[in-house]
C-alpha positions as CSV (number, residue, x, y, z in Angstrom):
1,X,-2.9,25.2,-138.5
2,X,-4.1,23.0,-135.5
3,X,-1.5,24.5,-133.3
4,X,-2.3,27.4,-133.8
5,X,-5.8,27.5,-132.8
6,X,-4.9,26.1,-130.0
7,X,-2.3,29.1,-129.4
8,X,-4.8,31.5,-129.6
9,X,-7.2,29.8,-127.3
10,X,-4.8,29.4,-124.9
11,X,-3.7,33.2,-125.2
12,X,-7.5,34.5,-124.7
13,X,-7.8,32.5,-121.9
14,X,-5.2,33.6,-119.9
15,X,-6.2,37.7,-121.0
16,X,-9.1,36.7,-119.3
17,X,-7.5,35.9,-116.3
18,X,-5.2,38.1,-116.0
19,X,-7.8,40.9,-116.7
20,X,-10.2,39.4,-114.2
21,X,-7.5,39.7,-111.5
22,X,-6.4,43.0,-112.2
23,X,-9.9,44.0,-111.5
24,X,-10.2,42.5,-108.4
25,X,-6.7,43.6,-107.1
26,X,-8.0,47.5,-107.8
27,X,-11.2,46.6,-106.1
28,X,-9.2,45.5,-103.5
29,X,-7.2,48.8,-103.2
30,X,-9.9,50.9,-103.3
31,X,-11.8,49.3,-99.8
32,X,-8.5,49.9,-98.0
33,X,-7.5,53.9,-96.5
34,X,-4.7,55.5,-99.5
35,X,-3.7,57.8,-96.5
36,X,-2.3,56.6,-93.6
37,X,-4.2,57.8,-90.5
38,X,-2.6,59.2,-87.7
39,X,-3.3,57.7,-84.1
40,X,-2.2,61.1,-82.5
41,X,-4.5,63.4,-84.1
42,X,-7.6,61.0,-85.8
43,X,-10.2,61.6,-84.3
44,X,-13.0,58.2,-83.2
45,X,-14.8,59.1,-86.9
46,X,-11.4,58.6,-89.0
47,X,-10.2,55.6,-86.6
48,X,-13.2,53.4,-87.4
49,X,-12.2,53.1,-91.0
50,X,-9.4,51.1,-89.8
51,X,-10.1,47.3,-90.1
52,X,-11.4,45.9,-86.8
53,X,-11.4,49.4,-85.0
54,X,-15.0,50.1,-83.4
55,X,-16.5,52.6,-82.3
56,X,-15.5,51.1,-78.6
57,X,-11.8,50.5,-79.5
58,X,-11.7,54.3,-80.7
59,X,-13.0,55.7,-78.3
60,X,-10.3,53.8,-75.9
61,X,-8.2,54.9,-78.5
62,X,-9.1,58.6,-78.1
63,X,-9.1,58.4,-74.4
64,X,-6.3,56.7,-74.1
65,X,-3.8,59.7,-75.4
66,X,-6.0,62.3,-73.5
67,X,-4.8,60.1,-70.6
68,X,-1.1,59.5,-71.5
69,X,-0.4,61.8,-73.9
70,X,0.7,61.6,-77.3
71,X,2.1,58.3,-79.2
72,X,5.5,58.4,-79.8
73,X,6.1,55.2,-81.4
74,X,2.3,53.3,-83.6
75,X,3.6,50.0,-81.2
76,X,2.8,52.0,-77.9
77,X,-0.9,51.2,-79.5
78,X,-0.8,48.0,-78.2
79,X,-1.3,49.7,-74.7
80,X,-5.0,50.4,-75.4
81,X,-7.6,47.8,-74.5
82,X,-8.5,45.6,-76.7
83,X,-5.3,46.3,-78.9
84,X,-3.1,43.0,-79.4
85,X,-0.3,41.9,-81.7
86,X,-2.6,40.4,-83.6
87,X,-5.2,43.3,-84.6
88,X,-1.8,45.8,-84.4
89,X,-0.4,43.7,-87.6
90,X,-3.5,44.4,-89.3
91,X,-3.2,48.0,-89.1
92,X,0.4,48.8,-88.7
93,X,0.5,49.8,-92.0
94,X,-2.4,51.9,-91.8
95,X,-0.7,54.3,-88.9
96,X,1.1,56.7,-88.4
97,X,2.4,59.0,-85.3
């Protein structure tokens, strides 16, 4: 009987942590964009929704594509001043051309 009580207690605690963890993961997913941002067509207003992209860098992206034409590959985004490999690695799963 004592073993059964311990087992039930453990299951309750494990269940609680599983439910709590699922809520945390779901909350994190809500803060990321569900659709890819097209860096060839997105206006500043949409670009600033990307992580670590403020208005200045978003405007640089728009200005860069006006001057140089559309991006052929997402990696070309690193040609924009202020976007290096580290920032690009945070963006690459959320952008497209």
